[in-house]
N, C-alpha and C positions, 0 to 999 in steps of 0.2 A: 503494501499500500504506499502510496507516495505521500509524504509529508506534506501538512497541511501549511500554507504561506505562515499563518499564526505561528506554528511549532518554530518554522524556521527564523523567522522573525526574532523569537526568543531567542534560541539557540546562537545567531548571529551576536546578538547583543552582549549574551554570556561570554561569547568567544571576548569580543572588545574589553569586556572586564576583567578577564583573563590577561588578554596582552598589555592592557595598563596596570593594573592590580588594584580595580576599583570594584565595588560592589555598589547594586542600588537597593537602599531599603526603604521602609515608610515612616514617615514623622505621623504618628497618630492625631496630635494637637490641632492641625491646620490641615489635613490631608494632602500636606505635599509628599516629595521622595527625597530623600539624602543620598547623596554620592559618598561614600566611605571608603575605607581602605579596604581590600577584598577581602571577603569574609563568606563560607562558603555556608552557613549559616541564611545570609542575606540571598547567596545564588539561589538557594531552595526555594525560598518564599518567594525571589522572583520569579522562576521555573513554575511556579504555581498560579500564575497569572489569570484572571478570568478573560475568556477572548467574547469582547462585545461587540467586535467588528460584525459587518457584513459580508468579509473578504475573508469566509475559512480556505 
C-alpha cells in the first residue's frame, strides 16, 4: 500500500528534525508549538498528529 501524502509529510518533517537536531512539541497554555532540542518523546508526539486535511 502506498503511504499517504500526510504520512510522507510527517516523516519528512521528522527527518528534518533529525538533520537539524530539533523537535516540535506542544505548548498547552496558548495552543502554539515549540521548537526545542531533539527529543524522541516529542518526535513520537508529532508522529501521532491527527490528519484533518482533505489531501489524504
